[in-house]
C-alpha beads as a LAMMPS data file, in Angstrom:
LAMMPS data file: protein, C-alpha beads

70 atoms
69 bonds

1 atom types
1 bond types

-500.0 500.0 xlo xhi
-500.0 500.0 ylo yhi
-500.0 500.0 zlo zhi

Masses

1 110.0

Atoms # bond

1 1 1 -140.031 125.694 183.772
2 1 1 -137.239 124.040 185.909
3 1 1 -137.572 120.403 187.787
4 1 1 -135.692 119.017 189.766
5 1 1 -135.340 115.215 190.231
6 1 1 -133.114 113.165 192.749
7 1 1 -130.332 110.603 190.876
8 1 1 -129.408 107.812 192.467
9 1 1 -125.799 107.332 191.355
10 1 1 -124.201 103.878 192.016
11 1 1 -120.761 102.288 190.658
12 1 1 -120.740 98.611 188.905
13 1 1 -118.257 95.967 189.382
14 1 1 -116.621 97.155 185.563
15 1 1 -116.177 100.796 186.884
16 1 1 -119.250 102.167 185.276
17 1 1 -121.358 104.879 187.096
18 1 1 -124.949 104.298 186.635
19 1 1 -127.215 106.902 187.097
20 1 1 -131.189 106.194 187.850
21 1 1 -134.522 108.883 188.410
22 1 1 -136.389 106.818 190.528
23 1 1 -139.669 109.447 190.028
24 1 1 -139.265 108.392 186.260
25 1 1 -139.925 104.830 185.289
26 1 1 -136.970 103.422 183.024
27 1 1 -134.942 106.679 183.359
28 1 1 -131.614 105.624 183.707
29 1 1 -127.869 105.601 182.114
30 1 1 -124.510 104.539 182.685
31 1 1 -120.724 106.156 181.741
32 1 1 -117.507 106.028 182.399
33 1 1 -116.943 109.355 184.292
34 1 1 -119.381 111.641 186.638
35 1 1 -119.077 114.104 184.159
36 1 1 -120.318 112.294 181.095
37 1 1 -122.521 110.601 183.253
38 1 1 -124.329 114.112 184.385
39 1 1 -125.004 114.796 180.441
40 1 1 -126.389 111.603 179.791
41 1 1 -128.265 111.503 182.730
42 1 1 -129.931 115.075 181.911
43 1 1 -130.626 113.994 178.089
44 1 1 -132.590 110.965 179.605
45 1 1 -134.516 112.787 182.079
46 1 1 -135.532 115.119 178.930
47 1 1 -136.489 111.862 176.980
48 1 1 -138.368 110.507 179.953
49 1 1 -140.004 113.872 180.218
50 1 1 -141.685 113.917 176.833
51 1 1 -142.638 110.016 177.563
52 1 1 -144.085 111.078 181.095
53 1 1 -147.470 112.676 179.639
54 1 1 -148.489 109.429 178.498
55 1 1 -147.991 107.917 181.963
56 1 1 -148.702 108.322 185.484
57 1 1 -145.589 109.463 187.506
58 1 1 -144.677 108.146 190.466
59 1 1 -143.750 110.484 193.349
60 1 1 -140.355 109.972 194.922
61 1 1 -140.741 108.998 198.804
62 1 1 -137.194 108.512 199.687
63 1 1 -134.162 105.496 199.542
64 1 1 -133.623 103.293 201.820
65 1 1 -130.529 100.538 202.210
66 1 1 -131.718 97.062 203.299
67 1 1 -129.613 94.123 204.512
68 1 1 -129.980 90.487 203.608
69 1 1 -128.181 87.699 204.663
70 1 1 -127.028 85.530 201.808

Bonds

1 1 1 2
2 1 2 3
3 1 3 4
4 1 4 5
5 1 5 6
6 1 6 7
7 1 7 8
8 1 8 9
9 1 9 10
10 1 10 11
11 1 11 12
12 1 12 13
13 1 13 14
14 1 14 15
15 1 15 16
16 1 16 17
17 1 17 18
18 1 18 19
19 1 19 20
20 1 20 21
21 1 21 22
22 1 22 23
23 1 23 24
24 1 24 25
25 1 25 26
26 1 26 27
27 1 27 28
28 1 28 29
29 1 29 30
30 1 30 31
31 1 31 32
32 1 32 33
33 1 33 34
34 1 34 35
35 1 35 36
36 1 36 37
37 1 37 38
38 1 38 39
39 1 39 40
40 1 40 41
41 1 41 42
42 1 42 43
43 1 43 44
44 1 44 45
45 1 45 46
46 1 46 47
47 1 47 48
48 1 48 49
49 1 49 50
50 1 50 51
51 1 51 52
52 1 52 53
53 1 53 54
54 1 54 55
55 1 55 56
56 1 56 57
57 1 57 58
58 1 58 59
59 1 59 60
60 1 60 61
61 1 61 62
62 1 62 63
63 1 63 64
64 1 64 65
65 1 65 66
66 1 66 67
67 1 67 68
68 1 68 69
69 1 69 70
């Protein structure tokens, strides 16, 4: 069975790409290249799915950008 997941990708100050899957608690990884990041996030998703059976899952609603004055 195939499942699709939304992945949020950001770049940190050191140039690493960081990927998170909002619908899977604690599912995130980082890598220096996007290709490596995609491999790693697939592995992370597979591991999180193994643990998901023990946890309540969340449904992805969306991503919202919030502006805060600092």
